[in-house]
N, C-alpha and C positions, 0 to 999 in steps of 0.2 A: 565494526569488526571485519577484517579481511579474510581471505581464504586460509591464511596461515594461523589465525587465532581460533582454534577449535576448542571452545570451552564446553563445559557440561551442559549449558543451556542450548548450545547449537546441537549437540548430540541428542539431547532429549527432544528437541523440536523436530529434528530430522526423523528420529525413530517414531515419533507420534504420527508424522506425515506418512511414513511408510506403512505403519500399522493400519491407518485409516483408509489409505488409498491403494493398497496393493492389488485388490481385486479389479478396480477400475483401470489401473495401469496394465494389468495382465490382459484385460479385454482389449485395450488399445493396442497392445503388442500383438495380439492374435489377429487384429485387422491388418497388421503389417507383414506378418509371417504366418504361413498356414500351420507349421509344425508346432504343437504345444510345448515341446521341450525347448525348441529354438526360441519360442516366445518368452519362456521363463528366463532363458539366457539373456535375451534382449533386455528384459526388465532389470535383471541383476546388473548387467553392464551399464545400463543407463543410470541406475542408482549409484553405482560406484563412481561414475563420472560426474554425477550431480553433487554428491556429498561434499567434496572440497569447495564447491562454489555455492553452497547452500546460503551462506550469509550475503552473497551478491544478489540474491533474489529479494528485492526490496518488498514487493507485494506478494506475500505467500499465497494469496488467492490465485495467482498466476502460475503456481508451481506445476500444476497439471500441464499447462500449455508448454512450459519449459521442458518438462519431462518428455512430452510427446515429440518435441523438436529434437531432443537428444536421442530418442529412440529412432526417429526417422533418419537422422544423420548416421547413427550407428549401423542401422540396417543397410544404408547406402554404402558405407565403408565395407561391410561384409560382402555385399554384392560385387563391388569393384574388386575386392581381393580375390574372390572366386573367379572373376572374369580374367584376372591377370595370371591365373595358374597356367595358362597356355604359354609355352616358351617357343619363340621363333627359332627355327633351325635353318641352316643353309640349304639342306636338301629336304624335299618333301618325302614323307614316309609312303611306302607302298600302300595303296588303298585297295581293298578288296571290294569289287563291285558285285553285288548280289543281283544277278540277272535272272535268277529263278531256274537256271539250267540244272543245277543239282537237285532242286526239288522236283522238277519234271522227270529227271532220270530216276529218282527214288520212287516216284509215283508209277512210272512205267514198269519198273522192276517189281513193285508190289502188285500191279495189275496182272503182270505175267505170272507171278507166283500164285495169285488167286485162281487163275485159269487151270492150274494143276490140281486144284482141290475137287473133290466129288461135289456134285450139285448141292446136296444137303449141307455139306460142310461149308460151302461158299455162302449159302443162304444164312446159315447160323452166324457166321463171322460178320457178314454185312449187316444183318439185323442188330446184332449185339454191339458192334463197334462203329459202324457207319451211321446207322439210324439211332443208335444208343438206346435200344429197347432193353428192358430188364429181362432176366432169364425167364420169368413167368410170362411176360408179354411175348417173347420170342416163341416159347413153347405153345402158347395159344395161337399165334399167327400160323405156325407151321404144323399144328395138330400133333405135337409131340409131348412127351412127358418132360418135366423139368430136368430130371436126371439124364434123359437122352440128350437134351440140349447141352447140358454141362459136359457130358463125356464127348459129344461131337465137337463142341467148341475146343475142348482140351486137345483132342487129336488134330483138329484143323490148325490150331495155333502152333502145335509142335511141328507139323508138316511145313507150314509157312516159314517158321523160324529156320528150319533146316534148309529149305529152298533158298531163302534170302541169304543165308550165310554162304551157301554154295555159289550163288550168283555174285555176291560181293567179293568173294575170294577168287573169282575168275575161273571157276571150274566148269562153267557153262550151265546149260539148262539141265534141270533134273527131270528127265522123262522116266516114267515108270516102265516096268518091263512090258514089252509088247506094244509100246506107244511110239508111233513114228510122227515126226513133225514135218508137215509139208506146207510151205508157204503160209505160215502163221496159223494153220489149222491142225488140230490134233486128231488123229484117227487111230483106231485100234488096228494092229497089224493082223 
């Protein structure tokens, strides 16, 4: 029987093979592709490609080896197809090089805004968000109640947010009333 003569015996034989070997085939596919859904797709594609040639497999004991080869070839085709998704163009696109300057500028802006906070507010913000302590741990370290930590943190974050928005909008530094900035040092006037 050739590939074109698909009789009921061929269908039953192939269905029996699939029923008895589907778990082993899936395990083989999982070794080829890490994603479980993609592994199922690989098995289904390999089965669909093998069915028309089922009668060409003379020794059905070698069907697993045949299926593994079909899965390997299919996976290779998928990999090549993904690789070819890149389209050559006559002009290179502009590439953004991340040199970290923007991150350093953001960090400097944040550090400056932190300097405008009261010392207790700065301590609460740093312990909660930099050291990642819980509210209770922060309260214990600073000798405050949990409620005081929460309210201090709320006010400090509101002040930071306002200062950072002012800085990012180009309105300059937000100095409180009576505060004079002299060569990077704040002093009360």
